[in-house]
N, C-alpha and C positions, 0 to 999 in steps of 0.2 A: 738079825731077827727084829721084827717090828714090835714095839710096845703096844699092848692093848689095855684098855681100862677095865673091861670085864669081858667074859665070853660073849661073843656076838656083838660087841660094841665096836665103834669105829677106831681105827688106829689113831692114837693120840697125836701123832705128828701131822696128821691131816685134818686136824680140828683147830679152828681159830676161836680164841676167847679174848675179848677186850672188855675191860671194866673202866668206866669213867664216872666221876662224881660231877654232876652238872648243877649249875647255880640256877635252878628252876624247880617249881613244884612238880610232883609226880604226874599230875593230870596233864600239865602242859607238855612234858616230855613225851608222854604217851600220844598226845594229839599231834606232836611233831612227826611221829611215825605213821599216823593213820589219816591225816587230812592233807589233801592235795595242796592247799594254799601254803602249808608249811614245807612240804617236800620240795616244792618249786624253789624254795629259798636256801636249802642247805645240802641237798643230796648231791653226792659226787665229790671227787677230789678237788683241790684248789684249782681255780681257773676254768672249771667246767660249769656249764649252765644247763638247767633243766628246762626244756621247752614243752614237756607234757608229763603230767602225773595223774593217773587214774586209779581210783580205789573203790572197791565194793566191800565195805567193812562188814563182813559176815563170814561165818565159817563156810568155806567153799567158794567164797567170793574171790575174784581176781584183782590183782594190782599190776600196774605197769608204769615204769618210769623211763623216759627217753631223755638222754643228756647228750650234750655236745662238748667235745674237747676244745681247747684253745685253738687247735689246728683245723677245727671244723668237722672232725669225724663224729658220726652219730653212734652212740652206744645205747642199746635198749635192754632192759632187764624186766622180768616179770615173774609172777608166781601166783600162788593161791594161799589164802589165809586158812590155817589149820586150827588156830585157837586165838580168841580175843577175850581177854579178861581185863577190861578197863579198871583202873589205870595201872595194873600190876604186871601183866604178862601179854606177850604177843608172839605168835609162832606162825611162820609162813615159809613157803618154798621160794627158792631164788634160782633163776636160770638166765643166762645171757641169750639173746635172740639171734645175734648175727655171727657170721664166720670170723669177723675181725676180732672178736673177743676171746678167741682161743679154745673155748669149750662150749660151743653152742649146744644147747639141749641138756648139758649135764646139770642136774638139779641138786642143789644143796638145801639143807633145812636151817633156817635162821630162828633162833629162840632168844627173845629179849625178856629180861625181867627188870622191873622198875621198883626200887625201894625208897620210900621217903626217909630222909635223914635231916631232920630239923629245917625244913623248908627247901632243902636241896634233894637231889635224886641220884641214887646210885643206880646206874644203868649197866647191866651185864649183858653183853652181846656174845652169842655163840653161833658159829656157822660150821656145818659139817655135812657131809664128808667130801673133802676135795679129792681130786684125782691124783694130786702130787703135792709135795711140800712147796714146790715153786709156785703153784697156783695159790696155795694158802698164803704164802708170803706176799704175792702180788695183791691179793685181796686185803691183807692186813694193812699194806701201805695205803690203798685207796680208802678203806673204811676209816683209818686213823685220820686222814685228811678230812674226810666227810664229818667225822665227829668233832674236829676242831671247828668246822663251819657250823655244825649243829650248836655247839656251845655258844658261839657268837650270836647265832640267830635267836637263841633262847633269852639272851640278855638285851636284845633290841627292843625299843619301845613299840 
């Protein structure tokens, strides 16, 4: 039997939650998620490069990121902003665009909260609902590496 958080809510095993405390002010962490010049520098797992990042920062506005693996494969993801509350909260849809990414067209919802903690920022990332635990786990690995890159990016001059 699958565990549920509440009636009508997503099964908990197909929800990804990652929390990081980043050595940067809240406004900068928020900007790193919403400005293309930042996304180009940290998005994706280790060894990946981003060659295009487009954002329309408004409710209903679209975003798209295209990254390339070390082997040269292109992976594109996109979505729509649902909520923007600078510098505290960001909500957007997320879907892979190509067949090579396993679940093209399956849309998840990403919710980010950013809390100031003495000049640092507690970032809580939530993504749901995945089609399987395996998909959730694959995303956890990718996001964890991306967040390592984000932490480094935020400390660069």
